[in-house]
C-alpha positions in Angstrom: 119.9 82.1 105.2 116.4 83.1 106.3 116.9 81.8 109.9 120.2 83.8 110.2 118.6 87.0 109.0 115.5 86.6 111.2 117.6 86.0 114.3 119.5 89.3 113.6 116.3 91.2 113.0 114.7 89.6 116.0 117.5 90.8 118.3 117.1 94.3 117.2 113.5 94.2 116.4 111.7 95.7 113.3 109.8 98.6 114.8 111.7 101.5 116.3 110.4 104.7 117.8 108.3 105.5 114.6 107.7 102.4 112.5 110.2 100.4 110.5 113.0 102.3 108.7 116.3 101.7 106.9 118.3 102.3 103.9 116.4 101.0 101.0 117.8 97.7 99.5 120.2 97.4 102.4 118.3 97.5 105.6 114.8 97.8 104.1 114.7 95.4 101.4 111.7 94.8 98.9 111.4 91.3 100.2 111.0 92.7 103.8 108.4 95.1 102.8 106.3 92.6 100.9 106.5 90.1 103.7 106.0 92.6 106.5 102.9 93.9 104.6 101.4 90.4 104.6 102.1 90.2 108.3 100.4 93.6 108.8 97.3 92.6 106.7 97.1 89.3 108.7 97.1 91.3 111.9 94.3 93.4 110.8 92.4 90.3 109.6 92.3 90.9 106.1 90.1 94.2 106.6 89.9 97.4 104.7 93.3 99.3 104.6 94.2 102.8 103.6 97.6 103.1 102.0 99.7 106.3 101.0 103.4 107.3 100.7 105.7 110.3 100.9 107.6 111.5 97.8 110.7 109.5 98.1 112.2 108.0 95.0 111.6 104.6 96.4 108.0 105.1 97.7 106.1 104.2 94.5 107.7 100.8 94.4 107.4 100.2 98.1 103.8 101.3 98.2 102.9 98.9 95.4 104.5 96.2 97.2 102.9 97.1 100.4 99.5 97.1 98.7 100.2 94.0 97.0 101.3 92.3 100.3 98.0 93.5 101.9 95.9 92.3 99.0 97.5 88.9 99.1 96.0 88.3 102.5 92.5 89.5 101.6 92.6 93.2 102.5 90.7 95.6 100.5 93.2 98.3 99.8 92.4 102.2 99.3 95.4 103.7 97.4 95.5 107.5 98.2 99.0 107.9 96.5 101.3 110.6 97.6 100.1 112.1 100.8 101.4 113.5 104.1 101.4 111.0 106.8 98.8 112.8 109.1 96.5 112.7 106.0 96.9 108.9 105.8 96.2 108.8 109.7 93.1 111.0 109.2 91.6 109.1 106.4 92.1 105.7 108.0 89.8 106.9 110.8 87.5 108.9 108.7 86.9 106.0 106.3 86.5 103.4 109.0 89.3 101.3 107.8 90.6 98.4 110.0 93.9 100.1 109.7 96.5 101.9 107.4 100.0 101.9 106.3 102.3 105.0 105.4 105.3 104.3 103.5 107.7 106.9 104.8 110.9 107.8 106.5 109.8 111.0 107.6 112.7 113.4 107.9 115.5 111.0 107.2 117.8 111.3 104.4 116.7 110.3 100.9 118.2 106.9 100.8 116.0 105.8 103.7 112.5 104.7 103.7 110.1 103.0 106.1 106.7 101.5 107.0 104.4 103.0 109.7 101.2 100.9 110.7 98.0 102.8 111.7 95.2 101.5 113.8 91.6 102.1 113.1 91.4 105.2 115.2 94.1 106.9 112.9 96.8 106.5 115.6 100.0 104.7 115.0 99.9 101.2 116.4 101.1 101.0 120.0 104.1 98.8 121.1 102.1 95.8 122.0 100.4 95.7 118.7 103.8 96.1 116.9 105.1 93.0 118.8 102.1 91.0 117.5 102.8 92.1 113.9 106.4 91.2 114.5 105.5 87.8 115.8 103.6 87.2 112.6 106.4 88.4 110.5 109.3 86.4 112.3 107.2 83.2 112.3 106.2 83.6 108.8 102.6 82.9 109.8 100.8 85.5 107.5 97.7 84.0 106.1 97.6 84.2 102.3 93.9 84.4 100.8 92.7 81.7 98.3 92.9 82.9 94.6 89.2 84.1 94.6 89.6 86.1 97.9 92.6 88.3 97.0 91.7 91.7 97.9 91.1 94.6 95.5 93.3 97.8 95.2 91.2 100.9 94.4 92.4 104.3 93.8 90.8 106.8 96.3 90.5 110.3 95.1 88.4 112.4 97.7 90.7 112.3 100.6 92.3 115.7 100.3 89.2 117.5 100.4 88.0 115.7 103.5 91.3 116.2 105.2 91.6 120.0 104.4 87.9 120.6 105.6 88.6 118.9 108.8 91.4 121.3 109.6 89.5 124.4 108.6 86.7 123.5 111.1 89.3 123.9 113.9 90.2 127.7 113.2 88.1 130.9 112.7 88.3 130.9 109.0 86.6 134.3 108.4 88.9 135.9 111.1 92.1 134.6 109.2 90.6 135.7 105.8 89.9 139.3 107.2 93.5 139.6 108.4 94.9 138.9 104.8 98.2 137.3 106.1 101.2 136.7 103.8 102.7 133.3 104.6 105.9 131.8 103.0 105.9 128.1 102.9 108.9 125.7 102.5 107.6 122.0 102.3 111.1 121.1 101.5 110.3 119.1 98.3 108.2 117.0 100.6 104.5 115.9 100.3 103.4 118.8 102.5 103.7 120.8 99.2 100.3 118.9 98.3 98.5 120.2 101.4 99.9 123.0 103.3 100.0 125.7 100.6 96.5 124.9 99.4 95.1 125.0 103.1 96.6 128.4 103.8 95.3 129.7 100.4 91.9 128.5 101.2 92.2 130.4 104.6 92.5 133.6 102.7 96.2 133.9 103.0 98.6 135.1 100.4 100.9 132.1 99.9 104.5 132.2 98.6 106.2 128.8 98.2 109.7 127.6 97.8 110.7 123.9 97.4 107.2 123.2 96.5 107.7 120.5 93.9 107.7 117.0 95.5 111.1 115.5 94.8 112.3 112.5 96.8 116.0 113.5 96.5 115.2 116.6 98.5 117.4 119.0 96.4 116.3 122.2 98.1 117.4 121.3 101.7 117.5 118.4 104.0 114.1 116.9 104.8 114.4 117.8 108.4 113.8 121.5 108.9 116.2 123.1 111.2 116.9 126.8 111.7 120.3 126.6 110.1 119.1 124.8 107.1 116.2 127.1 106.0 118.0 130.2 105.1 116.1 130.6 101.7 112.8 130.7 103.7 114.1 133.4 106.1 115.2 135.3 103.2 111.8 135.0 101.6 109.9 136.0 104.7 112.0 139.2 104.9 111.8 140.2 101.4 108.2 139.6 101.0 107.4 141.1 104.3 105.4 138.0 105.2 103.8 137.7 108.5 105.4 134.2 109.1 107.1 131.3 107.4 106.7 127.6 107.9 109.1 124.8 107.0 107.8 121.2 107.0 109.5 117.9 107.0 109.5 115.3 104.5 106.1 113.6 105.3 104.5 116.8 106.5 103.9 115.9 110.3 106.3 118.4 111.8 106.7 122.1 111.2 109.0 125.0 112.4 108.4 128.7 112.0 110.0 131.9 111.0 108.9 135.2 112.5 108.2 138.3 110.3 111.8 139.4 111.1 113.2 136.3 109.4 114.3 134.7 112.6 113.7 130.8 112.8 112.4 129.2 115.9 112.9 125.8 117.2 109.7 123.8 117.7 109.6 124.4 121.5 109.1 128.2 120.9 106.0 127.9 118.8 104.9 124.9 121.0 104.8 127.2 123.9 102.9 129.9 121.9 100.2 127.4 120.9 99.8 125.9 124.4 99.8 129.3 126.1 96.9 130.4 123.6 95.1 127.1 124.4 95.4 127.6 128.1 94.3 131.1 127.9 91.0 130.0 126.3 90.7 126.6 128.5 92.4 127.3 131.8 92.7 124.1 133.8 92.7 121.8 130.8 95.4 119.1 130.3 98.1 118.9 127.6 100.4 115.9 126.7 103.9 116.3 126.0 107.2 114.2 126.3 109.7 114.7 129.1 112.1 116.2 126.5 109.9 119.3 126.2 111.0 122.7 127.5 110.8 123.8 131.1 109.0 126.8 129.6 106.0 124.6 129.2 105.7 124.0 132.9 106.2 127.6 133.6 103.4 128.6 131.3 101.3 125.9 132.9 101.8 127.4 136.4 100.8 130.9 135.1 97.8 129.7 133.1 96.5 127.1 135.6 97.2 124.3 133.0 97.8 120.6 133.7 100.6 118.5 131.9 100.9 114.9 131.5 104.4 113.8 130.6 105.1 110.8 128.4 108.0 109.0 127.0 109.8 110.5 124.0 107.9 109.5 120.9 104.9 110.7 119.1 103.2 107.3 119.5 103.3 107.7 123.2 101.8 111.1 123.0 99.0 110.2 120.8 98.0 107.2 122.8 98.1 109.2 126.1 96.0 111.9 124.6 93.4 109.2 123.7 93.6 107.5 127.0 92.9 110.6 129.1 90.8 112.6 126.5 93.2 115.4 126.1 92.7 117.8 123.1 96.2 119.1 122.7 99.6 117.4 122.4 103.1 118.9 121.6 106.7 117.9 120.9 109.7 120.2 121.1 110.8 118.9 117.6 107.8 120.9 116.0 105.1 118.3 116.4 101.7 119.6 117.2 98.7 117.1 117.9 95.2 118.4 117.9 92.6 115.7 118.9 89.5 117.7 117.4 91.1 117.2 114.2 93.1 114.1 114.9 95.5 113.2 117.8 98.6 112.8 115.6 101.3 115.4 114.8 100.4 117.4 111.8 102.4 120.3 110.1 99.3 121.5 108.5 97.1 121.9 111.6 100.1 123.6 113.2 100.3 126.1 110.4 96.5 126.8 110.7 96.7 127.3 114.6 99.6 129.8 114.2 97.6 131.7 111.4 94.6 131.6 113.8 96.6 133.1 116.7 98.1 135.8 114.5 94.6 136.6 113.1 93.3 137.3 116.6 96.3 139.0 118.0 97.5 142.7 117.7 101.2 141.9 117.7 103.4 140.1 115.3 104.9 136.7 115.7 108.1 137.9 117.1 106.4 139.9 119.9 104.2 137.1 120.8 107.0 134.7 121.2 109.3 137.2 123.0 106.7 137.5 125.7 106.8 133.9 126.5 109.4 132.2 129.0 112.7 131.4 127.3 115.4 128.9 128.0 118.8 127.9 126.5 119.5 124.4 125.7 122.8 122.4 125.8 123.1 118.9 124.5 125.7 116.2 124.9 126.1 112.5 123.8 127.9 110.0 126.1 128.9 106.7 124.5 127.6 103.7 126.4 127.3 99.9 125.3 123.8 98.9 124.9 124.1 96.0 127.5 125.1 98.6 130.3 122.3 101.2 129.6 119.9 99.7 132.2 122.6 99.3 135.1 123.7 102.9 134.2 120.3 104.4 134.4 119.4 102.5 137.5 122.6 103.9 139.2 121.8 107.5 138.0 118.2 107.3 139.1 119.6 106.2 142.8 122.0 109.1 142.7 119.5 111.8 141.8 116.4 110.4 143.9 116.8 113.4 146.2 115.6 115.6 143.5 112.4 113.6 142.9 113.0 113.0 139.3 110.5 112.0 136.6 111.7 108.5 135.6 109.1 107.7 132.9 111.9 107.9 130.2 115.5 108.3 131.6 115.8 110.8 134.3 114.1 114.3 134.2 115.0 116.7 137.0 113.4 120.1 137.5 115.9 122.0 139.8 114.9 124.9 142.0 117.4 127.3 140.5 115.3 127.4 137.1 117.4 124.7 135.3 116.2 121.3 134.2 118.1 118.1 133.0 117.1 115.2 130.9 119.3 112.1 130.5 118.0 109.3 128.7 119.4 106.3 126.7 119.1 106.3 123.0 116.8 103.8 121.4 118.9 103.6 118.2 122.5 104.2 119.1 124.9 103.0 121.8 124.7 106.4 123.7 122.9 108.4 126.4 121.7 111.8 125.4 121.9 114.7 127.8 119.8 117.9 127.7 120.2 120.7 130.0 118.3 123.8 130.1 118.7 127.1 131.9 118.1 130.9 131.4 121.5 131.4 130.2 123.6 129.3 127.7 126.5 129.3 130.2 124.4 127.7 132.9 123.0 125.3 130.6 126.4 124.3 129.3 127.7 124.0 133.1 124.8 121.6 133.9 125.3 119.6 130.7 129.0 119.1 131.4 128.5 118.3 135.0 126.2 115.4 134.1 128.2 114.3 131.2 130.9 113.8 133.7 128.8 111.9 136.4 127.4 109.8 133.6 130.8 108.9 132.1 132.1 108.0 135.6 129.1 105.7 136.1 129.7 104.0 132.8 133.3 103.4 133.5 132.4 101.9 136.9 129.9 99.5 135.2 132.2 98.7 132.4 135.1 97.8 134.8 132.7 95.5 136.7 131.2 93.7 133.8 
């Protein structure tokens, strides 16, 4: 039975874009979590480990299993309980641990959970390290400790203060306090309820919170904040005459914002504001962002003499590239802001503090600051494609678009001369290609998306007939 299950898992791998995830007791069984934790502890050579979890209903049980698995191979485990993932990342580095484990499924629905592994620098383990952990797991070669060398599990209580103080060092606290901002916060019943409202309050903001109790069923709204799902926050911002609102995802590493008029903005808009402000202070510096980010970032870079390093889609890739080249700022269009002077992982609380910092120093409201930035309309498509054809299809598309000198680090990204851009990339989790088209008008974006959906469908049909 084990060999059959291992073969299936080996075919699809354990680690996805961000850790190991699945439906609890279906894909992500308790046995899997225990044995994976033993493999993780073996990979980290039985060293000191920091462990925390989000607020999902299954997280306490899975966190206990993970800590037990780590202790069984000799790790000393520091249990920080419920905490946002970026806080677990931060404390893994701050406490000089060998590694860390976050029990979380981020923004996924409540029936999901997952395991993220964190290296000693506080950054999620890279693809090569994940493969090493998988080898230990699939070969069942974890190294259980002798009875007298089983690791301790200790409750760690000081982490929240260290984490919040680190964020506050990155902004002008007195300037923010003098501005007396009113901020509406919607943690979405996630673990950011334990950090972001406290942080903003300590920055001198008047904080109004909805969905502020941690509840793993996410009764207030889905755990992924989207403009169409945060209507209560938009209403609160308007009724309270708040300066801005912020909605965070289930594990607190991403945030989207609402301006003072009650309009919600996708992550690419506030991403643009943060990088524009950064380049205004540090012209010529480099930021890191995935190829999925908006063309507006390139336009701002050209205006501000900024430099961009593009990566594959995925927060792990952004973090590791930032460390590799020494970049201070990274950003994703989904609302992820990475700030290396704090820690080079996406963090909704640092994003909230940076927006407060920008507003405290500006003479205009958030809506005006955003409207002054380049703006593009986005159209998205999904094109079905069997997994075994993805490489051939992508190679063909690259050949057909070579005259545009595309970026091919992750799929095909083209910046056309008519102010449009296109990204076509195979999904890492589904048998589809994703098509993203950008333009100044919605109709132009739709036309471009339809054009390349047709081209891609034609290539897939050709390859399918020849298979």
